[in-house]
C-alpha positions in Angstrom: 133.4 66.4 43.3 132.7 63.4 41.0 134.7 61.0 43.2 132.6 62.1 46.2 129.4 61.3 44.3 130.7 57.8 43.4 131.7 57.1 47.0 128.2 58.2 48.3 126.5 56.1 45.6 128.6 53.1 46.6 127.8 53.5 50.3 124.1 53.9 49.4 124.2 50.7 47.3 126.0 48.9 50.1 123.3 49.9 52.6 120.5 48.9 50.3 121.9 45.5 49.4 123.6 44.4 52.6 122.9 46.3 55.7 119.1 46.8 55.4 118.2 43.2 54.6 120.4 42.0 57.4 118.7 44.3 59.9 115.3 43.1 58.7 116.3 39.4 59.3 117.7 40.3 62.7 114.5 42.1 63.8 112.4 39.2 62.5 114.5 36.7 64.5 114.2 38.8 67.6 110.4 39.0 67.2 110.3 35.2 66.7 112.4 34.6 69.9 110.4 37.0 72.0 107.1 35.5 70.9 107.8 31.9 71.8 105.7 30.3 74.6 105.5 27.1 76.5 103.7 24.5 74.3 104.9 25.9 71.0 106.4 23.4 68.5 109.8 24.6 67.3 112.5 23.7 64.8 116.1 24.2 66.0 118.9 25.4 63.8 120.2 21.8 64.0 117.0 20.4 62.5 115.5 19.0 65.7 111.7 19.4 66.2 110.2 19.6 69.6 107.7 21.2 72.0 108.8 23.9 74.5 108.2 22.7 78.1 110.1 25.4 80.1 111.5 28.8 79.3 114.4 30.1 81.2 116.5 33.3 80.7 118.6 32.2 77.7 117.7 28.6 77.3 114.7 26.4 76.7 113.7 22.9 77.8 112.4 21.2 74.7 110.7 17.8 74.6 111.7 16.0 71.5 110.0 12.6 72.3 108.0 11.3 75.2 110.1 11.7 78.4 113.1 13.0 76.4 114.0 16.7 77.0 116.8 18.8 75.6 118.3 22.0 77.0 118.5 24.3 74.0 119.9 27.9 73.7 117.2 30.4 72.8 119.3 31.7 69.9 119.3 28.2 68.3 115.6 28.4 67.5 115.2 28.6 63.7 111.4 28.5 63.4 108.1 28.2 65.3 105.9 25.6 63.6 102.3 26.9 63.3 99.7 24.6 64.8 98.0 22.4 62.2 94.3 21.8 62.0 93.2 18.5 63.4 92.6 15.9 60.8 91.5 12.3 60.8 94.8 10.8 59.6 93.9 10.6 55.9 95.2 12.6 53.0 94.3 13.0 49.4 97.0 12.2 46.9 96.2 12.6 43.2 92.4 12.5 43.9 92.6 9.3 45.9 92.0 9.0 49.6 95.1 7.5 51.3 96.1 7.0 54.9 99.4 8.3 56.3 100.9 4.9 56.6 100.5 4.0 53.0 101.9 7.3 51.9 105.0 6.9 54.0 105.7 3.3 52.8 105.1 1.9 56.2 102.7 -0.9 57.3 100.1 -0.5 60.1 102.8 -1.4 62.8 105.0 1.5 61.6 107.7 -0.8 60.0 109.1 -0.1 56.6 107.6 -2.2 53.7 110.3 -3.7 51.6 
């Protein structure tokens, strides 16, 4: 009888630590994939950012740069990037107002400084 209790306890522990979290992740990924729409900004599992232009059965057409489109498997979508509020191109760093170019180490033409 004691061995049966140990086996049941081990199975319950296995379910709590492995199976249940894996199912939650799977459900969350399915919800993410079912909620994507044309125009959404996405991140692929390979680290490529882009905007969805067309949705087909199991693949997406993603624009990664102007006039550059990739065909991506739906299951390769890692995240949907939430839309950011519009801003004027300036950020605050340590209490000082800076523009995006100076924060990135680039000059006004987009070239690296130094």
